[in-house]
C-alpha positions in Angstrom: 25.0 -14.5 46.9 28.3 -12.6 47.4 28.0 -9.2 49.1 30.1 -7.9 46.1 27.3 -8.6 43.6 25.0 -5.9 42.6 21.4 -6.5 41.3 19.4 -4.2 39.1 16.5 -4.3 36.7 16.9 -2.6 33.3 13.8 -1.8 31.3 14.1 -2.1 27.5 10.9 -1.5 25.6 8.4 -4.0 27.2 11.1 -6.1 28.8 12.5 -5.9 32.3 16.0 -7.5 32.4 17.4 -8.8 35.7 21.1 -7.8 35.7 23.7 -9.1 38.2 27.2 -7.5 38.4 30.4 -7.9 40.2 33.8 -6.3 40.1 34.7 -2.7 39.7 32.1 -0.6 37.7 35.0 0.9 35.7 36.7 -2.5 34.9 36.9 -4.2 31.5 33.3 -5.5 30.9 32.3 -9.1 30.3 28.6 -9.8 29.6 27.4 -13.4 30.1 24.3 -15.0 28.5 23.1 -18.3 29.8 21.5 -21.2 28.0 18.8 -23.8 28.8 17.9 -25.0 31.4 19.9 -22.3 33.2 19.6 -18.8 34.7 22.2 -16.1 35.4 23.2 -18.3 38.4 25.1 -20.6 36.1 27.9 -18.0 35.9 28.3 -17.6 39.7 31.4 -19.7 39.9 33.0 -17.8 37.0 32.1 -14.5 38.7 33.7 -15.7 41.9 36.9 -16.7 40.0 37.0 -13.3 38.3 36.6 -11.5 41.6 39.5 -13.5 43.1 41.9 -12.3 40.4 43.2 -8.8 39.7 40.4 -6.2 40.3 40.0 -5.2 36.6 37.0 -7.2 35.3 33.4 -5.9 35.4 31.3 -9.1 35.2 27.7 -8.8 34.1 25.2 -11.7 34.0 21.6 -11.5 33.0 18.5 -13.7 33.1 17.3 -14.0 29.5 13.9 -12.4 28.8 11.0 -14.3 30.4 13.3 -16.4 32.5 14.1 -16.1 36.2 13.6 -12.5 37.3 13.5 -11.1 33.8 10.1 -10.5 32.3 8.7 -10.0 28.8 9.0 -11.8 25.5 11.9 -11.1 23.1 11.0 -12.4 19.6 9.7 -15.8 20.8 13.2 -17.3 21.1 14.7 -15.7 18.0 18.4 -15.4 18.6 18.6 -12.3 16.4 15.8 -10.6 18.5 17.7 -11.6 21.7 20.9 -10.1 20.2 19.0 -6.9 19.6 17.8 -6.9 23.2 21.4 -7.4 24.4 22.6 -4.6 22.1 20.1 -2.3 23.8 21.4 -3.3 27.2 25.0 -2.8 26.1 24.1 0.7 25.0 22.1 1.4 28.2 25.1 0.3 30.3 27.5 2.2 28.0 29.8 -0.8 27.7 32.9 -0.3 25.6 35.7 -2.9 25.0 33.1 -5.6 25.7 33.7 -9.3 25.7 30.3 -11.0 25.1 30.1 -14.6 26.4 27.3 -17.0 25.6 26.7 -20.6 26.6 24.3 -23.0 24.8 21.4 -21.0 23.5 23.1 -17.9 24.9 26.0 -18.8 22.6 23.6 -18.8 19.6 22.5 -15.3 20.6 26.1 -14.2 20.9 26.7 -15.4 17.4 23.8 -13.4 16.1 25.3 -10.4 17.9 28.7 -11.0 16.3 27.1 -11.0 12.9 24.6 -8.1 13.4 26.6 -5.5 15.5 30.1 -4.2 15.4 30.2 -2.6 18.8 31.6 -5.6 20.6 35.3 -6.1 20.9 35.3 -9.9 21.1 32.9 -12.8 21.5 33.1 -16.2 23.3 30.7 -19.0 22.3 30.6 -22.1 24.6 29.3 -25.6 24.3 26.8 -25.2 21.5 26.1 -25.7 17.8 24.9 -22.7 15.8 21.7 -23.2 13.8 22.4 -23.4 10.1 26.2 -23.5 10.6 28.1 -26.9 10.3 27.9 -29.3 11.9 24.2 -28.3 12.5 22.6 -30.9 10.3 24.8 -33.7 11.8 23.8 -32.7 15.3 20.1 -32.7 14.3 20.6 -36.3 13.1 22.1 -37.4 16.4 19.5 -39.5 18.3 21.0 -38.4 21.6 19.8 -34.8 20.8 16.2 -36.0 20.9 15.1 -33.0 23.1 15.6 -30.5 20.2 12.5 -32.0 18.5 10.5 -32.4 21.6 11.1 -28.9 22.9 10.0 -27.5 19.5 6.5 -29.0 19.7 3.9 -26.3 20.6 2.6 -26.7 24.2 3.5 -30.3 24.7 6.8 -29.9 26.6 5.2 -27.4 29.0 2.5 -29.9 29.7 5.0 -32.7 30.4 7.5 -30.7 32.4 5.2 -28.4 34.4 5.6 -29.2 38.1 8.6 -31.5 37.3 11.1 -28.9 36.4 13.7 -30.1 38.9 13.5 -33.7 37.9 13.5 -33.0 34.2 16.4 -30.6 34.3 18.4 -33.0 36.5 18.4 -35.5 33.6 20.4 -33.0 31.5 22.8 -32.0 34.2 23.5 -35.6 35.0 23.9 -36.9 31.4 25.7 -34.0 29.9 28.3 -33.2 32.6 31.6 -34.9 33.3 30.8 -35.1 37.0 27.1 -34.3 37.9 28.2 -33.6 41.5 29.9 -30.4 40.4 26.5 -28.9 39.6 25.4 -28.1 43.1 22.0 -28.6 44.6 21.7 -24.9 45.1 22.4 -24.2 41.5 19.9 -26.9 40.3 17.3 -25.5 42.6 17.9 -21.9 41.4 17.6 -23.0 37.7 14.4 -24.9 38.4 12.9 -21.9 40.2 13.9 -19.7 37.2 11.5 -21.8 35.0 8.9 -22.1 37.8 5.9 -20.7 35.9 4.3 -21.3 32.5 5.6 -18.1 31.0 9.2 -19.0 31.9 8.8 -22.6 30.7 7.5 -21.3 27.3 10.4 -18.7 27.1 12.8 -21.6 27.5 11.2 -23.9 25.0 10.8 -21.0 22.5 14.6 -21.0 22.3 14.2 -24.3 20.5 11.1 -23.4 18.5 13.0 -20.5 16.9 15.8 -22.8 15.5 14.4 -22.7 11.9 14.3 -18.9 11.9 17.8 -18.8 13.5 19.1 -21.0 10.7 17.6 -18.8 8.1 19.0 -15.7 9.7 22.5 -17.2 10.0 22.4 -18.3 6.3 21.7 -14.7 5.4 24.6 -13.5 7.5 26.9 -15.9 5.8 25.8 -14.7 2.4 26.3 -11.1 3.5 30.1 -11.5 3.9 32.8 -12.1 6.5 33.3 -10.7 10.0 36.6 -9.7 11.6 35.6 -9.6 15.3 37.6 -12.2 17.2 35.6 -15.2 18.2 36.6 -17.9 20.7 34.8 -21.2 20.5 35.0 -23.3 23.7 33.9 -26.9 24.5 34.3 -29.2 27.4 36.7 -31.9 26.6 34.2 -34.5 27.8 31.3 -33.2 25.8 32.0 -35.1 22.7 32.0 -33.8 19.2 34.9 -32.8 17.0 35.8 -29.2 17.8 37.6 -29.0 14.4 34.3 -29.6 12.6 32.8 -26.6 14.5 35.8 -24.5 13.6 35.4 -25.3 10.0 31.7 -24.4 10.2 32.5 -21.0 11.6 35.2 -20.3 9.0 33.0 -21.4 6.2 30.3 -19.1 7.4 32.7 -16.1 7.3 34.3 -15.9 10.7 37.8 -14.8 9.9 39.3 -14.4 13.3 38.6 -17.7 15.2 40.3 -19.3 18.2 39.2 -22.6 19.8 39.8 -24.0 23.3 38.7 -27.0 25.4 38.0 -27.0 29.1 39.7 -29.9 30.9 37.5 -32.5 32.6 34.3 -30.8 31.7 31.1 -31.6 29.8 28.4 -29.4 28.5 28.0 -27.2 31.6 31.7 -26.3 31.7 31.1 -23.0 33.5 29.6 -24.8 36.5 31.9 -27.9 36.3 35.2 -26.0 36.0 34.5 -22.3 36.6 38.1 -21.3 37.3 39.4 -22.9 34.1 36.6 -21.2 32.1 37.4 -17.8 33.5 41.1 -18.4 32.8 40.4 -19.3 29.2 38.1 -16.3 28.7 40.4 -13.8 30.5 43.4 -15.0 28.5 41.5 -14.6 25.2 40.4 -11.1 26.2 43.9 -10.0 27.1 45.4 -11.6 23.9 43.0 -9.7 21.7 43.0 -6.4 23.5 43.5 -3.4 21.3 
């Protein structure tokens, strides 16, 4: 870990959130939420890329509740409950002019934040589909997304994966990345360790078990009206899927201010495969939408 990174624990209700920061404390804040099977460590390359640029960005990455060095349970995977936890953290850290970035399930939580709260300046959602938002149903029908169903079964995935976290997670890194070698052995080991006990495994699989509730919450948001906060949707260009279909889904759900971007030569884990390009895309978006 870089000597420029600062670790802390923030207590919110019955949760203890592990928070890692880099960059000047007074810099423009960027808060990063990881997905599955990841930990805060997935953003390390992006943090390093930001630190190498002009010294103006305050980068904050957390372990989601129950995962890694964060403890407690936040709504059993509900992305709205996660958004409420993140909102409490934003208030605790007194973050203004915030860019909220979420990958995979973290992107689903970032979407819930976008719809629920108005104290974020802009949002970036990476490499994910949003429950209940097109092309959600098409993704669910895709046989290559078999793990959505397995992970939603009570108890079974914990039983199958317990003690085999590294091997199981490696399958997804290898299949879903453009070049598996870009996800380092150190990163893989850190992620496996973050889900090393039963509570952490359950916290991770609960992200999938909450999808029906997430879809219901997102349908209610769409019915409630439009949102003006700028949203950037990002996919790796080797991930597959039609980014225009995702854009239509966001707009149909009421996202009025949408931008899309692709990360060259990257798959699902773009932030680890091409961290410098990911940071450039996010930073450019933040500067272009600055008030």
